[in-house]
SERO-4910 file (N, C-alpha, C, O; in steps of 0.05 Angstrom, whole numbers):
BEGIN
 pado doro    nc1    nc2    nc3   cac1   cac2   cac3    cc1    cc2    cc3    oc1    oc2    oc3
  Unk    A  -2779  -1540  -3311  -2774  -1552  -3290  -2769  -1542  -3262  -2748  -1532  -3254
  Unk    A  -2792  -1546  -3248  -2788  -1541  -3210  -2765  -1544  -3205  -2748  -1527  -3198
  Unk    A  -2764  -1572  -3208  -2741  -1574  -3183  -2707  -1556  -3186  -2694  -1553  -3207
  Unk    A  -2704  -1552  -3172  -2671  -1538  -3172  -2649  -1555  -3189  -2652  -1579  -3194
  Unk    A  -2633  -1544  -3194  -2609  -1560  -3211  -2595  -1579  -3193  -2588  -1603  -3195
  Unk    A  -2593  -1558  -3172  -2576  -1583  -3146  -2598  -1600  -3136  -2589  -1620  -3125
  Unk    A  -2627  -1596  -3137  -2641  -1624  -3129  -2635  -1643  -3156  -2632  -1666  -3148
  Unk    A  -2633  -1640  -3183  -2638  -1654  -3198  -2605  -1678  -3204  -2603  -1701  -3213
  Unk    A  -2583  -1656  -3195  -2562  -1664  -3191  -2564  -1689  -3162  -2559  -1712  -3170
  Unk    A  -2568  -1688  -3146  -2572  -1703  -3118  -2594  -1725  -3129  -2601  -1744  -3115
  Unk    A  -2599  -1722  -3143  -2623  -1749  -3156  -2609  -1762  -3174  -2621  -1783  -3182
  Unk    A  -2585  -1756  -3186  -2580  -1776  -3205  -2556  -1786  -3197  -2540  -1798  -3211
  Unk    A  -2552  -1778  -3164  -2527  -1794  -3154  -2500  -1779  -3145  -2480  -1790  -3136
  Unk    A  -2503  -1751  -3148  -2480  -1738  -3141  -2483  -1728  -3118  -2505  -1725  -3108
  Unk    A  -2454  -1721  -3104  -2452  -1717  -3071  -2442  -1695  -3067  -2420  -1689  -3076
  Unk    A  -2463  -1674  -3046  -2442  -1652  -3045  -2422  -1652  -3029  -2418  -1666  -3009
  Unk    A  -2406  -1633  -3039  -2377  -1624  -3029  -2369  -1625  -3003  -2380  -1610  -2989
  Unk    A  -2352  -1639  -2993  -2338  -1633  -2962  -2330  -1612  -2951  -2334  -1607  -2927
  Unk    A  -2320  -1601  -2962  -2307  -1579  -2955  -2323  -1559  -2944  -2342  -1546  -2954
  Unk    A  -2313  -1560  -2919  -2318  -1536  -2896  -2323  -1506  -2898  -2343  -1492  -2894
  Unk    A  -2290  -1500  -2906  -2277  -1486  -2898  -2296  -1462  -2910  -2315  -1464  -2926
  Unk    A  -2283  -1433  -2894  -2298  -1412  -2895  -2281  -1400  -2927  -2260  -1405  -2938
  Unk    A  -2303  -1382  -2933  -2293  -1362  -2954  -2275  -1345  -2947  -2276  -1329  -2928
  Unk    A  -2254  -1349  -2965  -2224  -1338  -2966  -2223  -1311  -2975  -2223  -1304  -2998
  Unk    A  -2223  -1295  -2951  -2223  -1263  -2971  -2196  -1251  -2983  -2174  -1262  -2981
  Unk    A  -2201  -1232  -2992  -2171  -1216  -3010  -2154  -1225  -2990  -2161  -1226  -2966
  Unk    A  -2123  -1234  -3004  -2105  -1231  -2972  -2092  -1206  -2974  -2083  -1195  -2995
  Unk    A  -2091  -1198  -2953  -2077  -1177  -2950  -2047  -1166  -2948  -2029  -1177  -2935
  Unk    A  -2043  -1149  -2961  -2010  -1156  -2965  -2003  -1129  -2952  -2019  -1112  -2946
  Unk    A  -1974  -1128  -2947  -1955  -1113  -2927  -1972  -1077  -2937  -1979  -1065  -2957
  Unk    A  -1972  -1071  -2902  -1980  -1037  -2913  -2012  -1038  -2910  -2024  -1020  -2899
  Unk    A  -2022  -1058  -2918  -2054  -1044  -2920  -2066  -1072  -2899  -2074  -1095  -2903
  Unk    A  -2061  -1054  -2875  -2083  -1068  -2850  -2065  -1079  -2836  -2072  -1089  -2815
  Unk    A  -2039  -1082  -2844  -2022  -1103  -2831  -2001  -1119  -2845  -2005  -1130  -2867
  Unk    A  -1984  -1119  -2834  -1957  -1137  -2843  -1956  -1166  -2834  -1954  -1175  -2811
  Unk    A  -1957  -1186  -2865  -1958  -1208  -2858  -1939  -1216  -2841  -1919  -1202  -2836
  Unk    A  -1942  -1237  -2833  -1912  -1253  -2815  -1901  -1270  -2830  -1913  -1274  -2851
  Unk    A  -1869  -1290  -2824  -1878  -1307  -2841  -1895  -1338  -2831  -1899  -1359  -2844
  Unk    A  -1903  -1331  -2801  -1922  -1356  -2804  -1941  -1353  -2800  -1954  -1365  -2782
  Unk    A  -1951  -1336  -2818  -1983  -1328  -2828  -1997  -1317  -2812  -2022  -1319  -2813
  Unk    A  -1981  -1299  -2789  -1997  -1286  -2774  -1996  -1257  -2774  -1975  -1247  -2782
  Unk    A  -2020  -1238  -2764  -2001  -1219  -2765  -2009  -1198  -2748  -2028  -1212  -2740
  Unk    A  -2012  -1180  -2738  -2005  -1162  -2709  -2036  -1151  -2707  -2044  -1157  -2730
  Unk    A  -2052  -1142  -2697  -2082  -1127  -2691  -2061  -1105  -2706  -2061  -1108  -2731
  Unk    A  -2046  -1086  -2696  -2040  -1063  -2698  -2020  -1061  -2726  -2011  -1040  -2736
  Unk    A  -2016  -1087  -2736  -2006  -1085  -2765  -1974  -1081  -2756  -1961  -1075  -2776
  Unk    A  -1958  -1084  -2733  -1934  -1085  -2728  -1920  -1119  -2725  -1931  -1139  -2717
  Unk    A  -1897  -1116  -2733  -1889  -1146  -2729  -1880  -1158  -2703  -1860  -1147  -2694
  Unk    A  -1888  -1174  -2690  -1889  -1186  -2672  -1866  -1206  -2669  -1863  -1217  -2647
  Unk    A  -1852  -1211  -2684  -1824  -1232  -2686  -1812  -1225  -2662  -1819  -1204  -2650
  Unk    A  -1794  -1240  -2651  -1783  -1242  -2630  -1766  -1229  -2632  -1759  -1229  -2656
  Unk    A  -1745  -1209  -2609  -1726  -1194  -2619  -1705  -1209  -2627  -1700  -1227  -2611
  Unk    A  -1688  -1208  -2647  -1657  -1219  -2657  -1662  -1230  -2675  -1645  -1238  -2691
  Unk    A  -1707  -1238  -2678  -1689  -1250  -2708  -1714  -1240  -2730  -1728  -1256  -2742
  Unk    A  -1718  -1210  -2732  -1725  -1191  -2751  -1706  -1178  -2756  -1689  -1170  -2741
  Unk    A  -1710  -1174  -2784  -1684  -1165  -2807  -1664  -1175  -2805  -1664  -1199  -2806
  Unk    A  -1648  -1166  -2803  -1612  -1172  -2797  -1593  -1182  -2771  -1569  -1179  -2765
  Unk    A  -1621  -1197  -2755  -1605  -1203  -2725  -1614  -1183  -2706  -1604  -1183  -2683
  Unk    A  -1633  -1164  -2714  -1631  -1138  -2697  -1664  -1126  -2692  -1681  -1134  -2707
  Unk    A  -1668  -1113  -2679  -1696  -1096  -2681  -1689  -1078  -2702  -1668  -1066  -2706
  Unk    A  -1716  -1079  -2716  -1720  -1058  -2746  -1703  -1029  -2740  -1712  -1015  -2722
  Unk    A  -1684  -1022  -2750  -1674   -992  -2746  -1651   -994  -2725  -1639   -973  -2717
  Unk    A  -1645  -1014  -2717  -1631  -1014  -2697  -1594  -1007  -2705  -1586  -1017  -2726
  Unk    A  -1581   -996  -2694  -1557   -996  -2704  -1533  -1006  -2688  -1538  -1000  -2664
  Unk    A  -1507  -1021  -2690  -1490  -1027  -2672  -1471  -1004  -2662  -1459   -986  -2674
  Unk    A  -1474  -1013  -2630  -1457   -989  -2627  -1421   -987  -2629  -1405  -1005  -2623
  Unk    A  -1417   -965  -2635  -1380   -966  -2632  -1370   -960  -2614  -1382   -944  -2599
  Unk    A  -1350   -969  -2609  -1335   -959  -2580  -1315   -932  -2589  -1295   -930  -2605
  Unk    A  -1328   -913  -2573  -1310   -885  -2573  -1283   -891  -2570  -1277   -914  -2563
  Unk    A  -1259   -866  -2579  -1234   -865  -2573  -1218   -892  -2592  -1200   -907  -2584
  Unk    A  -1226   -893  -2611  -1206   -913  -2616  -1200   -936  -2604  -1216   -948  -2590
  Unk    A  -1179   -942  -2607  -1166   -965  -2597  -1164   -963  -2565  -1149   -946  -2555
  Unk    A  -1181   -982  -2545  -1179   -972  -2519  -1150   -987  -2508  -1137   -972  -2494
  Unk    A  -1139  -1014  -2514  -1121  -1011  -2503  -1103  -1001  -2512  -1084  -1015  -2502
  Unk    A  -1094   -985  -2525  -1071   -965  -2533  -1075   -944  -2520  -1055   -930  -2517
  Unk    A  -1102   -933  -2507  -1109   -911  -2497  -1097   -919  -2474  -1081   -901  -2466
  Unk    A  -1098   -943  -2455  -1104   -945  -2428  -1078   -950  -2434  -1064   -939  -2417
  Unk    A  -1062   -965  -2452  -1025   -957  -2440  -1010   -925  -2445   -987   -919  -2436
  Unk    A  -1026   -910  -2458  -1021   -882  -2457  -1022   -866  -2430  -1007   -849  -2421
  Unk    A  -1050   -880  -2419  -1052   -864  -2387  -1040   -880  -2363  -1039   -874  -2339
  Unk    A  -1033   -900  -2375  -1011   -920  -2353   -981   -903  -2359   -967   -897  -2339
  Unk    A   -972   -897  -2383   -943   -887  -2388   -949   -856  -2371   -941   -851  -2348
  Unk    A   -961   -841  -2385   -971   -814  -2362   -971   -815  -2334   -955   -800  -2323
  Unk    A   -986   -832  -2318   -983   -835  -2286   -957   -838  -2283   -949   -826  -2263
  Unk    A   -937   -853  -2298   -915   -868  -2283   -898   -846  -2290   -878   -850  -2276
  Unk    A   -895   -823  -2306   -881   -807  -2317   -888   -778  -2287   -870   -770  -2273
  Unk    A   -913   -769  -2283   -918   -752  -2255   -908   -769  -2236   -899   -756  -2217
  Unk    A   -906   -792  -2234   -905   -806  -2208   -878   -807  -2200   -871   -808  -2177
  Unk    A   -857   -808  -2229   -826   -800  -2223   -822   -766  -2225   -801   -756  -2219
  Unk    A   -837   -757  -2231   -826   -726  -2233   -836   -713  -2203   -827   -692  -2193
  Unk    A   -856   -729  -2192   -862   -723  -2161   -841   -736  -2144   -837   -725  -2122
  Unk    A   -827   -756  -2151   -811   -769  -2133   -791   -745  -2129   -782   -732  -2110
  Unk    A   -786   -745  -2163   -753   -732  -2160   -756   -695  -2150   -737   -678  -2149
  Unk    A   -781   -691  -2144   -778   -660  -2142   -770   -660  -2113   -752   -645  -2104
  Unk    A   -791   -690  -2089   -788   -692  -2065   -757   -696  -2055   -747   -684  -2036
  Unk    A   -743   -714  -2072   -724   -722  -2068   -699   -702  -2067   -679   -703  -2054
  Unk    A   -710   -681  -2089   -695   -650  -2090   -702   -636  -2067   -682   -630  -2054
  Unk    A   -720   -630  -2059   -734   -613  -2036   -716   -625  -2017   -698   -611  -2008
  Unk    A   -718   -658  -2006   -706   -661  -1984   -670   -666  -1979   -661   -672  -1957
  Unk    A   -652   -664  -2005   -639   -663  -2011   -625   -626  -2003   -603   -621  -1994
  Unk    A   -647   -608  -2009   -638   -585  -2010   -642   -576  -1980   -626   -561  -1970
  Unk    A   -663   -584  -1966   -668   -580  -1938   -639   -597  -1918   -628   -588  -1898
  Unk    A   -633   -622  -1931   -609   -631  -1919   -585   -616  -1913   -571   -615  -1893
  Unk    A   -584   -599  -1942   -559   -589  -1952   -560   -555  -1926   -543   -546  -1910
  Unk    A   -577   -551  -1931   -582   -530  -1906   -582   -527  -1877   -579   -508  -1861
  Unk    A   -591   -568  -1872   -578   -563  -1844   -555   -571  -1835   -548   -571  -1811
  Unk    A   -540   -578  -1859   -513   -583  -1848   -504   -559  -1847   -487   -556  -1830
  Unk    A   -511   -535  -1866   -491   -512  -1869   -496   -500  -1848   -478   -486  -1841
  Unk    A   -516   -500  -1833   -531   -488  -1808   -508   -501  -1795   -488   -488  -1792
  Unk    A   -507   -532  -1784   -496   -541  -1761   -466   -533  -1768   -456   -536  -1746
  Unk    A   -450   -526  -1782   -432   -529  -1785   -411   -499  -1785   -388   -496  -1778
  Unk    A   -429   -483  -1795   -429   -451  -1785   -435   -450  -1761   -421   -432  -1751
  Unk    A   -452   -464  -1740   -458   -457  -1709   -432   -472  -1700   -423   -463  -1678
  Unk    A   -415   -495  -1712   -393   -506  -1703   -377   -489  -1705   -371   -478  -1683
  Unk    A   -361   -479  -1731   -350   -450  -1731   -347   -434  -1712   -327   -428  -1700
  Unk    A   -376   -425  -1708   -376   -404  -1686   -369   -408  -1659   -362   -389  -1645
  Unk    A   -369   -429  -1653   -368   -438  -1624   -336   -447  -1635   -323   -452  -1614
  Unk    A   -327   -450  -1648   -300   -457  -1645   -283   -423  -1653   -264   -419  -1638
  Unk    A   -287   -412  -1665   -277   -383  -1662   -283   -362  -1639   -270   -342  -1634
  Unk    A   -307   -372  -1624   -311   -360  -1600   -293   -369  -1569   -288   -355  -1550
  Unk    A   -285   -405  -1577   -269   -406  -1560   -239   -400  -1564   -223   -403  -1545
  Unk    A   -233   -393  -1589   -206   -377  -1605   -200   -355  -1592   -182   -355  -1574
  Unk    A   -212   -337  -1598   -214   -307  -1594   -218   -302  -1565   -216   -278  -1557
  Unk    A   -225   -323  -1547   -225   -313  -1516   -206   -306  -1504   -187   -321  -1499
  Unk    A   -208   -276  -1497   -179   -263  -1493   -170   -248  -1506   -159   -229  -1497
  Unk    A   -171   -253  -1533   -148   -242  -1555   -161   -211  -1563   -146   -197  -1576
  Unk    A   -187   -199  -1556   -195   -179  -1563   -177   -156  -1547   -166   -159  -1525
  Unk    A   -177   -134  -1566   -163   -115  -1555   -177    -82  -1555   -165    -61  -1553
  Unk    A   -203    -87  -1560   -215    -64  -1553   -213    -56  -1525   -210    -73  -1507
  Unk    A   -216    -24  -1519   -208     -9  -1510   -229     15  -1487   -241     33  -1498
  Unk    A   -229     12  -1467   -251     30  -1462   -247     50  -1463   -267     65  -1460
  Unk    A   -217     65  -1469   -231     93  -1470   -219     98  -1493   -199    114  -1493
  Unk    A   -229     85  -1518   -229     99  -1552   -231    118  -1551   -242    123  -1529
  Unk    A   -226    136  -1561   -238    165  -1567   -248    172  -1593   -260    194  -1597
  Unk    A   -243    149  -1616   -247    146  -1645   -263    127  -1653   -265    104  -1643
  Unk    A   -278    137  -1676   -297    116  -1692   -283    115  -1719   -276    133  -1735
  Unk    A   -280     83  -1719   -272     70  -1748   -290     58  -1762   -297     35  -1758
  Unk    A   -301     78  -1785   -327     57  -1795   -317     43  -1816   -293     46  -1822
  Unk    A   -332     25  -1832   -326     -1  -1849   -351    -13  -1858   -374    -12  -1848
  Unk    A   -342    -28  -1883   -373    -30  -1890   -369    -66  -1884   -349    -80  -1884
  Unk    A   -396    -71  -1880   -390   -105  -1875   -417   -118  -1879   -435   -104  -1869
  Unk    A   -425   -137  -1889   -455   -144  -1903   -466   -128  -1909   -485   -127  -1892
  Unk    A   -470   -106  -1929   -478    -91  -1943   -488    -67  -1926   -506    -52  -1935
  Unk    A   -476    -61  -1900   -478    -36  -1892   -456    -27  -1875   -436    -42  -1872
  Unk    A   -458     -3  -1864   -435      5  -1854   -437     11  -1825   -453     25  -1813
  Unk    A   -415     -4  -1814   -412    -12  -1782   -394      9  -1770   -386     29  -1782
  Unk    A   -388      3  -1750   -368     23  -1737   -355      5  -1708   -367    -14  -1698
  Unk    A   -334     15  -1700   -318     10  -1675   -306     26  -1659   -292     44  -1670
  Unk    A   -308     25  -1636   -293     51  -1622   -259     36  -1619   -255     13  -1612
  Unk    A   -238     57  -1628   -210     52  -1623   -197     72  -1613   -208     94  -1610
  Unk    A   -172     67  -1605   -158     98  -1603   -142    102  -1623   -139     85  -1640
  Unk    A   -130    127  -1623   -120    137  -1641    -91    117  -1655    -85    118  -1679
  Unk    A    -81    105  -1640    -57     79  -1643    -72     71  -1659    -70     80  -1682
  Unk    A    -93     52  -1652   -110     31  -1661   -117     40  -1693   -109     29  -1714
  Unk    A   -131     63  -1691   -135     77  -1716   -114     69  -1733   -117     51  -1749
  Unk    A    -86     88  -1731    -74     83  -1750    -57     45  -1752    -38     43  -1768
  Unk    A    -61     31  -1744    -57      6  -1741    -76    -10  -1753    -68    -32  -1761
  Unk    A    -94     -7  -1755   -129    -17  -1770   -119      1  -1799   -119    -12  -1820
  Unk    A   -112     24  -1799   -103     36  -1827    -76     15  -1843    -71      7  -1866
  Unk    A    -64     12  -1821    -34     -2  -1831    -39    -25  -1839    -22    -36  -1853
  Unk    A    -69    -42  -1833    -63    -70  -1832    -57    -89  -1811    -61   -114  -1811
  Unk    A    -45    -73  -1791    -27    -88  -1773    -46    -97  -1740    -38   -107  -1719
  Unk    A    -80    -84  -1748    -98    -99  -1732   -123   -109  -1761   -124   -107  -1786
  Unk    A   -134   -118  -1745   -161   -127  -1755   -190   -121  -1747   -194    -97  -1744
  Unk    A   -207   -134  -1743   -236   -138  -1736   -253   -156  -1739   -263   -163  -1760
  Unk    A   -256   -164  -1722   -274   -196  -1728   -308   -185  -1712   -316   -169  -1695
  Unk    A   -319   -204  -1730   -352   -202  -1716   -356   -225  -1704   -349   -246  -1716
  Unk    A   -365   -225  -1682   -367   -257  -1664   -400   -246  -1649   -408   -225  -1638
  Unk    A   -409   -263  -1653   -444   -264  -1644   -451   -231  -1635   -457   -223  -1612
  Unk    A   -450   -218  -1656   -455   -189  -1661   -438   -175  -1652   -442   -152  -1661
  Unk    A   -415   -175  -1635   -392   -155  -1624   -368   -149  -1646   -362   -170  -1658
  Unk    A   -358   -134  -1651   -336   -127  -1669   -309   -123  -1641   -309   -108  -1621
  Unk    A   -288   -145  -1653   -271   -144  -1644   -246   -138  -1651   -234   -151  -1669
  Unk    A   -235   -118  -1637   -208   -116  -1651   -185   -137  -1645   -183   -144  -1621
  Unk    A   -169   -145  -1663   -148   -164  -1660   -123   -160  -1676   -121   -144  -1695
  Unk    A   -109   -171  -1670    -76   -176  -1678    -85   -183  -1711   -106   -192  -1719
  Unk    A    -61   -176  -1724    -59   -189  -1756    -62   -212  -1758    -78   -219  -1775
  Unk    A    -49   -234  -1743    -46   -260  -1744    -62   -273  -1736    -65   -296  -1745
  Unk    A    -83   -261  -1714   -101   -268  -1695   -126   -264  -1724   -142   -282  -1730
  Unk    A   -126   -248  -1733   -145   -243  -1754   -148   -263  -1775   -169   -272  -1784
  Unk    A   -117   -270  -1783   -116   -293  -1801   -127   -319  -1791   -148   -326  -1802
  Unk    A   -115   -338  -1769   -127   -353  -1766   -160   -350  -1761   -175   -369  -1767
  Unk    A   -171   -327  -1751   -199   -329  -1756   -212   -337  -1777   -231   -352  -1779
  Unk    A   -195   -319  -1799   -213   -331  -1830   -208   -351  -1835   -221   -357  -1855
  Unk    A   -191   -372  -1829   -184   -393  -1828   -208   -410  -1819   -216   -429  -1833
  Unk    A   -216   -405  -1800   -237   -415  -1775   -266   -409  -1790   -281   -428  -1793
  Unk    A   -272   -390  -1797   -296   -374  -1808   -297   -350  -1816   -304   -330  -1804
  Unk    A   -285   -356  -1850   -287   -324  -1863   -300   -307  -1864   -292   -284  -1867
  Unk    A   -332   -313  -1861   -349   -296  -1866   -340   -277  -1833   -343   -252  -1835
  Unk    A   -335   -283  -1818   -332   -269  -1789   -309   -250  -1788   -298   -246  -1767
  Unk    A   -299   -237  -1818   -283   -223  -1808   -289   -195  -1820   -294   -194  -1844
  Unk    A   -289   -178  -1809   -310   -153  -1818   -285   -136  -1831   -288   -131  -1856
  Unk    A   -265   -126  -1820   -249   -102  -1834   -224   -125  -1835   -221   -145  -1822
  Unk    A   -213   -115  -1851   -174   -121  -1857   -176   -107  -1886   -190   -110  -1906
  Unk    A   -154    -88  -1876   -146    -66  -1892   -119    -83  -1910   -103    -97  -1897
  Unk    A   -116    -82  -1933    -93    -79  -1941    -75    -57  -1943    -82    -39  -1957
  Unk    A    -50    -54  -1929    -42    -32  -1928    -27    -20  -1963    -29      3  -1971
  Unk    A    -15    -39  -1977    -11    -35  -2007    -35    -22  -2023    -32     -2  -2038
  Unk    A    -62    -35  -2019    -92    -18  -2043    -81     10  -2044    -63     23  -2033
  Unk    A    -99     15  -2064    -99     52  -2065   -115     54  -2043   -126     35  -2031
  Unk    A   -118     83  -2036   -130     96  -2005   -167     96  -2018   -187     90  -2004
  Unk    A   -167    105  -2045   -196     95  -2052   -210     73  -2048   -234     72  -2042
  Unk    A   -191     50  -2051   -213     25  -2041   -217     28  -2014   -239     18  -2008
  Unk    A   -204     40  -1993   -221     33  -1964   -224     72  -1959   -205     87  -1954
  Unk    A   -241     78  -1961   -257    109  -1960   -243    121  -1928   -228    140  -1923
  Unk    A   -253    101  -1911   -249    107  -1877   -222    101  -1869   -215     98  -1845
  Unk    A   -206     99  -1892   -181     99  -1870   -165    118  -1860   -149    115  -1842
  Unk    A   -171    145  -1876   -163    167  -1862   -175    178  -1839   -198    181  -1832
  Unk    A   -146    186  -1827   -162    188  -1786   -182    215  -1793   -202    222  -1781
  Unk    A   -170    228  -1815   -187    248  -1807   -216    255  -1819   -232    274  -1818
  Unk    A   -212    222  -1833   -244    229  -1832   -262    213  -1819   -263    188  -1817
  Unk    A   -279    236  -1808   -306    228  -1789   -327    224  -1798   -332    237  -1819
  Unk    A   -345    209  -1789   -372    212  -1802   -387    218  -1770   -379    206  -1750
  Unk    A   -406    235  -1770   -420    245  -1748   -439    217  -1735   -456    204  -1748
  Unk    A   -430    214  -1701   -441    201  -1692   -473    193  -1694   -482    170  -1693
  Unk    A   -489    222  -1699   -516    216  -1701   -527    213  -1728   -550    217  -1734
  Unk    A   -510    207  -1742   -513    200  -1771   -531    180  -1776   -521    161  -1765
  Unk    A   -554    173  -1786   -574    151  -1784   -555    149  -1812   -542    167  -1822
  Unk    A   -559    115  -1823   -552    100  -1845   -566     81  -1852   -559     68  -1872
***
C-alpha cells in the first residue's frame, strides 16, 4: 500500500475532525510556575491577582484584624471625665480657700486700723509721761525687751499696778490703771505693761526699783 492510511480512510468516505483547538499542555498546579485562579487565569509572576477583599477569608492574604488598644474605650473616656471633674472641683475649692483667707486677712487689718484709731482718740490727753523722768523701767513686749522713762513715783506706781503702759503708734504711754483697762477693751494687743501687785516678784523681774539695766546695753 503506497497510499497512507489517512488517504485510504478519506477514500472510504471518512471526514477529518473539525476540532481546531491547540494541543493542551500539562495543567500547572499551585506552586509550579504560578497559581491557578478560580477564573482559570494565572498571573505572570505566579501571584494571585484577585481583587482585594475576595481572597482568603475576606481580606488580603496574611492580613490580621486590628484590635482596639486599651480595652473598653467607653469606660476609659468616663474615667477621664471623672478625673477632670475631680481636678476642677479641687482647684475651685483651693481658690475659694485662698479668697476666704485673703478676705479674713483684710478684715482683720481693717478692724485693727479702726481699733487703733479709736484707741488714739481715747488716749488723747491721758498720757502721763514726764519730761523730767530720771528712771528707766524695762519690760517685755512683743518678744523683746522695751523700756520707758519714768519718775521715781511713777516707777513705784507701775510696780504696784496703779499705772500701766500702752503702746500707740510706736510710743509707750504711761496711763492710769482705769485708763489701761479701757484701752485693753478697745485693743488688747496695745497693752504693753500691766503689773499684777499680787503676783510673785519672780514673775516680773524688772519690778524692783533697784534693778537697773545699763542704757548702753544692746538687747
